Steps between C-alpha positions, in 0.01 A plus 500: 500500500641839398525769762249782471625845397596706804620847589827346619589442134329804351655713231438845358476524121569842356328490163393722216165407342377621164192711561272291281209273595600153616859567603434494876279197451779313321735587784259374766423182306871422455572547869213266585601242240852483644358455851560846646254697709473874442517667843477868413441715195535866600222719372586677178342704225584394147620801300737510207631204301633298796435448868797430731427337833658280768279197573547257790462126436520209744705199386566150631879516524801672345503280189133575446567874532762483224266296281215747552714803420616335176142423400392861561791626292373299204146645496408697191453866594674468835860613560664363816713793616628341824397262775619432852442271798284690748625306804865576427414862415325537837815380680743736324690693767328305777158548656570709811690816595586710805292815539564799727249575772607861553626783284836669515434843347716729710769517767251455783371175350857376456593591856212293637510203262877471511781667687497657756138429604511127431757460777232578759286211374802268490582568863138463605500149351840431658352581840174310430534240221123445489467841336644347180150358445363856501766711335645272227377284214514206740143597592357386164771303319533125445796310355412233244782251543572213262790279401333404173490129573123439458365769273138443396497169313842573348713359781856607582561780251723719720473849647523705180223308324290517815497879503191551277291291738623689803436833329150379419450414865609850598257645247213302655597604854475866398196469276278306740617610845718810466800310637842598366692184419839447342653187343817354650613211280798334666791336323517203733309178558654433841225535763751633754613773263141592418422525872811708574429734208144565607610565858753758373245694289207466742548845663373658178173307482179464696439147372659217303310318225688184402427391146583210269750328728499124449398259775630382739739797524197732504382354830836542669544856373158613615514328839842643582414853390176497700702407810761770447320803355239719671315577176249282312657224286266328256576242231220577256538182295411313816260712697343722235391190309383332821296802613313531169452123485337505846282793395382307194433196716295695756264612226504167314378327815198730502426395142524123565364517857786313668688555824875562499551252783348219290716559193740252347767696310770397255780743416715442192837670522702513820710806427466837671137561404375148566661489841350834604157409369511180706598692812232767467233237432611304808486821706152572359378161618497277190432142599737295280786600270725290278785666313648354180828564324656335192539175696139489617342542839710643783481304822711445809789264429503550123835532327637821342341756728677827571458667840190690388332191360587308815312762704206472262501119524490520880197735503289354214392167357468327838400171332827509302318450172739422215446513124470721196321834474212334316463246778505768768223713346251215523236622745664838552285813542768749391789480258762773518762504225819706511709264295496418127254490208269217404545279806126422528228416256122476506504145636694618805234758579227238463662307783511797739232562761163649410521864387881510483691827521797527262768769531738423210749784529802390298599777255472546214330162455298360793499144632166458324341749263160648590353367176581145608366558851178659375197323646717302741642760740249690713753785522798541268780751550836558333784748513411642159323821417312357199289260712257573788627492858860612457698426816753781475742620767428862413179464699713446812849647518431872434236518773695282744801729485283814497335387821826393661674829415205712612505363855879461517481121529821317584396170339218332307333227702286204401191673638578809289515277189171335586343843558623601156339191345164569662515864389560389141213251518267762644563726200273265302148590606225243556329620182818449295607168649467195275717226353645744246574772753660384826777763501481870418648645185870587522397847379259555790670793676302442817680170570836645607327748731292226660803274543707783646234582756462135604873440523563818694221426745628149562860625548375739765295225665805272512727776627760461222537876447741770610372701792 
């Protein structure tokens, strides 16, 4: 099955069309015949012998984009002036910048913003270090730290290649929650060096967002930094995914009328995300969980378990069930996939419990496609934006950090994460809630505000804030 055209592979065609009847129609027909999807045709008024316009078209992949451009160039009455990849054009020069918050128009401004006036603020912070949270960017700035070892579905691509993802993360922090975030891609894969580096730069930041660090190193890095630093440390690949997954489950249970304590859950993928999802579901009261990796079910005493999987084996699967993923999903109420594409098929879903819930979140291709699960899954969710119920971390991390920074939290607790999940779930009203809508839209600007309020309130209740 060919992939559908998507904005991720969209191109802009700069073309000149003869101003005669049928030319635009031939262009549109050619794009459609080649499999492209016209995304935008700017409004224009046809005057003179030709019309020059830039038209956006969604393609399937890079090869398809080249094929489509060549086909357009061969249309009678159409001159292909130029074309470019919209995704690469968007990334030119990066996606974020530093902006000044005050003006320096005269000597008075300079004397206050810099020397000699700045010395007064420096000494005030020297005498009371807590003032750094009021009088510096520490108040609203988060470091996005990665070693580039587990970037999206691309794997270990290194710190330079990881930068576009970290810049994108910073963009989302600012866009959805007003948090200033900056990428720090580190040229090391040694967990000790990552930890030491973050400790050294921590005075600049009010929070640390760990990103795309491969398991099990990710667990060690986060645990150590949480012990050492007095600012929130949050590995989004773990906990952002887990928070949104729990939010989706809370609403899915309303749809299927089941209790969380009665659920039988199977998780495919025991990396950072799978481990965190298991932990948050346990904390939320799920009855039974079995985790699966490439070797099958994880259970106490099984071979080839790292320290993280050993912990998971000790706290889940009490009956020590062994077998393949397909064998484990028999009778399960919920499948959670954070692993690899096409691991399940329709027959697997038929053997799950009545009204099964399926969260197939592998990207870009899920463990089972929604088309194959149609009519079998009571609720179906993926990590993709082109299907209903997108489980996307952007629903969680901007609001979580906004709330933590607003109340000067020193850490992010399990109860704060659960509060965030409930806040996300509550953003779907009773009138909106159905099998196709168990999580809010990622573009719902009210979500980050609701999450921030819930997280801040819980931090205060738990006393994990600066006095």
